N, C-alpha and C positions, 0 to 999 in steps of 0.2 A: 552213389546213391548214400542218402543220410540215414542215419539211426538215431534213436534217442537211447541215452542211458539215464535211467532214473533211480535215485537213492531213496528208500523209504524205510519206516514210514516217516512222516513230515507232519507238520503243523502249518497252516497258513494264516496270515494277518494282514490287514490292510485293504487296500483299494484296487480293484481291476475295472478297466473301462471296456464296455463292449463296442465292438466296431460297427459301421454300417451294414446293414442286411446284405448277404449275399445273394439271397433268393430274392430280393427285391431289386438289388443292383443289376442283376443279369437281365431280367426282361426289360429292365427301364432302359437299358444300354441299347438294347434291340429295338426299343420304341423310339430312340433317337433317329433311326432311319426314315421315319415316317415324316420328319420335317427337313427340309433343306436349309441349312445353316448348322450354327455350333450351339449345341447343348451342353452342359456341365452338371457332373454329378459330384458336388464337393467332397462327400465322404464316402465315396466308393471304395471298398476296402481292396487293399493290394494283394489280392491273392492269385493263386495260380489260375483257378478257373475265370476271374476276371481278365487275367492278361490273354487267356485262350480266346474269351470273346472279342477282346481288341484285336487279336489277330485275324478271327474270321470277320469282323466288320473291316478291317483293313483290305482283306482279300475281295471284299465286295465293292470297294473304291472309296469307301469312306476313309477319313483321316482321324487318327485317334492318337493323344498323347495326354500324360500325367504329369502335372506340375503341383506346387503347393496350394494351388486352389481348387484341386479336384481333378477328375477325369473328363476331358474335353472330347466330345465327338463332332467333328465337321462331316455332316451328312450331305453337304451341297452336292457332291457326286456320287450316286450309286449307280454305278454302271455294269457290273458283273453280278447279277443276282443268282450265284451258285454258290452253295455250302458244300466246299469239298471234303471229301471224306476224311482226308489226314487232319483235317480241323475238327470236323463235327465228331469223329469217332471219340474223342478225349473228354467229350462233356455231354451230358443229357440236355442241358439249357439251351444248347446250340439250336434245338429245333424252334426257339424262339424268335428266329428271323423267319420262320416260314410267312406268319401273318402280316408283318409290315412291309416285306418284300413283295408278296402278292398284291397289297393295298397300293403300294407306291409304283412299282414297276409293272405290275400286271403278269409277271411270270416269276416264278422260283423253281430252282433244281436244288435239292438238298439231299445229301447222304441220310440214311437212316442213322439216328444218333446214337452215342455211345454213353459212357458214364460208369458209375460204381456197379460192381457185382452184386446187386442186391435183389435180383429176380428180374422176370420179364416186366417190361414197361411198353407196352405197345402204343402207337400213336395213332389208332383207327380213330379216336374220338376227336383229336386235332382235325383229321382229314374230314370226317363227317361234319364238322362245324363249318369249315370252310367250302364243302361242297354245297352246303346249305345256302350259303351267300352267292352262289353262281359258279364257283370254281369247277374246272374239269381236272381230275387227277388221274394220273397213271403212274406206274412203276416202271423204271427203267435202269436196269444194271445195277441195283442196289440204291438207287436214287428215288425221291419222291419229286415228280414233275407236276406242279400246280398252275394253271393257266385260268386268268379272268377272262370273262366273255368280253368282246370289245367295248361295249358301254359301261364297262366297270363292274364292281360288285355290287350287289343290292341287298338290302336288309331283309331278314327273315326271323321267323320264330324258330328257336334252336334249343332243343333239350340236350344238355352235355353229360347227364347222368351215367356212369359205368358200373361195371361188376363189383368195383372197390370204392363206390361213391363218386364224388365229382372229380375232377381233374384240374389241378392248379396250372401247368403249364398249358393244356387245352383251353382253359377259360382265358388265360394269357393272350394267346394266339388269335382266337376267335375275337376278342375284345379289340385286339390291334389291327385286324383287318376290318372290323365292322366300323371303326371310327370314321373312315373315309368311303364307305358304302353309301349308296344313295337310299334315302328313306330309313325306317326304324328296324333295329334289331332288337329282339328280346332274347336273352340268354336265360335259361330256365336249368336250376340245378347247377347254377355257377359256383364254383369254389368261393369260399368265404374268408380264407386265410389273410392276415393282416398283409402279407405281400402282395396278393391280388388286389387288396384295397390300395394300397400304396401305388401300384401301377396305374390303376383307375384314376387316382387323384393325380398322378403324374399326367396322364393323358388329359386330363380336364384342365389343367394349367398349361397344357400346350395348345387349347382350343378346343377339344372335344366335349361332347355333351352326354354324360354318362350318368344315370341315375340309378340310385338303390345300392350305391356301393357299401359293401360289407354284408350285403344278404346275397340269398340264392336266387335272386332274380335281378337281372340289370338289363336296363332299357337305354338303348343306344341310338342317338339321333345323329345320322351321319352329317358330317361337314366336309367342305369342299378340300380344306388344307387345314395343316397344324401349322405352328410354331415353334421354334428351339424354346429351350427352357433351361432354367438352373433349378435343380431339384434335389435337395438332400433326402436320402433314403432312411427309412426308420432303422432303429438298432436292431441287432440280429437276435431274436428271442432264442434261437438254438444255442447260440455261443453264451447268452445269460443263463439259459438252464443247464449246459454244461459248468459254469463256474459255480452254480448254487450246488450242483452234484459234487462237486470238488471240495467245497466246504464241507458238506455234510460227509463226505469220505474221510475226511482229514481230521474230523472232529474240530472244526477251526470256525471262525467267524469271519466273514468277507463283506465288504461294501462293494457293490456291482453298479458302476455307473452306466448310464444310457440305456437302461432296460425299461420297458413299459410292461408292468404285471397285468394290466388290462389285456394283453395279448397272450397272457400265459396262465389264464385261470385254471385250466384243467392241470397243468404242470404244478402249480403252486398247491393245489388241493391235494395231489399225491405227495409232494413234500411234505406238507404240513400233517398229513396222515400217518407218515413214518416218524414224525417226531422232529423235522426240521423247522427252525424258526424263520419265516421269509416275511419281511414286511417292507412297504413301500416307504421311502424317504425323501420322496419330492423329486430327486434328480437319478433316481433308480431305486435299488432295493439294498436291504441288508439280510445275509442268510447266515445262520449259525446252527450248529448242533454240537450239544455237550452231554452225551448220554447214549444209550442204545438205538439202534436202527430197528424200528418195527416193520414187521412184513406188510405187503400190500399184494393186491392184485391190480394190474394195469391191462388195459387194451387200447391199442393205437387205432385211431379214428381220423377221418377229416376234421379239420377244425370247424367247432371249438373243442373237440376231443382232444386227446393225447397225442401228441406228433410222434409219428415214426422216427423222426430225426433225432428224438430224445430217447428211444426205446433202449439202445446199446448203452448209453451212458447210466441210465437209471437201472438197468439189469446189474451192472457193475456195482452199483451202490446196495441193492438188495442181496447181493451175494454175501454181504455182511451183516445182513438183518437177523435178529434173534427169532427165526421160525421160517415157516415155508411161504413163498410167494409163488404167484403165477404172471407170466408176461405172455399176452397174446398179441400177435401182430397179424393185424387185418389190413393193411396196406400193401405191403409187400411180403408175402408169406415166406419167402426164401432169406429174409433179412436177418439171419442168425448164424452168419460165418463167424461171429466173435465169441460164440459158445465155447468153442473146442478151445480157443486161446485163454479164455477166462479159467477153464478147467485147468490148463497148464499151471495156473498159478493158484492152484488148491481150492477154487471155487468148486461149487456141488451144483451143476445145472444139467438137467436132462431135458431133451426136445422131445415133445409129444406132439406130431402134427404141426399146427400153426401156433403152438404154445410152448413155452419153456417153464418147467417146474424149477424154482430157485430154492434150494434147502440152505438157510443161511449158514455161515461158518464163522469161527471166531476170529480168524485171521487169513490174509492172503499172504501168499509166498512168491517171492521175485522168481521169474523165470524169462528165458528168451521167448519171445512172441512176435507174431507176424501180423501187421494190418493188412484187412481184406477191402476196407472201403473206409470213406472219410469218417463216418459216425464211430464205427467200429475202431478207427484209430483213437478217437477221443475216449472211448471206454478204457482202452488199453492203458492210456495215458494216466487216466483216474486212479486205476487199479494200481498202477506202478507207484503212485505217491502214497498209496495206503500199504502197500505190501512189504513185507520184512526182506530187505536185502537190495540187490541192484537188479533191475527189470530192465531188459534191452528189448525195444520195440523196433522192428524192422519195417521197412516201406513208409516211412514218414512222410514220403511225397503225398500220400493220400490226406494226410490231415491239413498240408500245406494248400490243399483245395479248398478248405472252408474255413480255416482259422488262422488270422494273421499273427505270425510268430508267437504262438500259443505259449513256447516254451519260456520265451522273455516276460511275456505277462505273468505266468505262474512264479518263475523265479523272483520277481520283484515282490512277490508276497509270500515267499518262504519255501518254494518249491526247490528241488535239486535235479535239474535236467539239463543234461548235455546234449548239444546236437554234435554229431560226430560223422564226418564222411569217411565211408569205407570202400 
């Protein structure tokens, strides 16, 4: 098991490049199952989660390999539509095979998915959506079994709203099932995240007919077949936001390549509110802070609101603000396992129901800490770069799920992070 040893405080300078979006690539890899032949994602990031999805597709009968040209998915043969527990339990996004396999094979058996420990994330909305298309669902020893009727899936009007708003992976699954269904499907309360739009654009490039992309109302005209595609995914807006926070926490200036601020308006608004300069430069953005961090209140919401995947990183930043802030989590109310670890580094955080009261401190102090999930890991790395002394972050396998060699990228711009096998 690897750990990070981080010496701080440090200053950063130079350029860092954002990888292709993990949250786009995972469902797009699954979408390749819809079209016999070889699809390619040139900029699919080489992450633990991507490799988990690769193994899952190979277990279904597809052939997947990576070379300098990208990640290639040969879905000519898909003859084992079973998402085995040992593969699916590793990653929440494994559920993305539900829609494509149901549409192509007419039947799918998939274990209930796993992923980060950030609270209950049921798949009932996914199942409600494919049921509306005509699928029959039952549970069998911890597995979801979905079967299409003999004549195939049929378009329907489907409302996908839930208690915490729209569902990203649920929208992905229903959309992928609907593109090969007979007739017209209307998805109301669809997720509007850029990654959902990216999947829809990819499906259209494969021959689907999807209208309303980027809006909460998608209209899908079913087609008989799709074709393989070469499709580069968008830049990872969460990684971009993490690097902006890194510049701010270390009182530094960074150029961040391959990010689109149009996908990050709520995030840039909060960064600018606390004093961070964030400006587009044509190929990405430039972020800088030279002065105090002002307090702010943030509330996570479905897109275009503030993303839950940046909540932990922003909380680490607000821990150094000159005043009190409030961070409210409305997507995953239990996503606060980083609070205790940041407090070990002399932060002053107090959880109150779905919110955390952040009383800013003058400095953070290095300590041994333990990562509990992907984004909490990133928050602890940021805190370690700003803290006085040597911070040791354990369980960094979490961060490898969503950030490609983050220590190498940050070290190139001035960080002092060592990966150590213990």
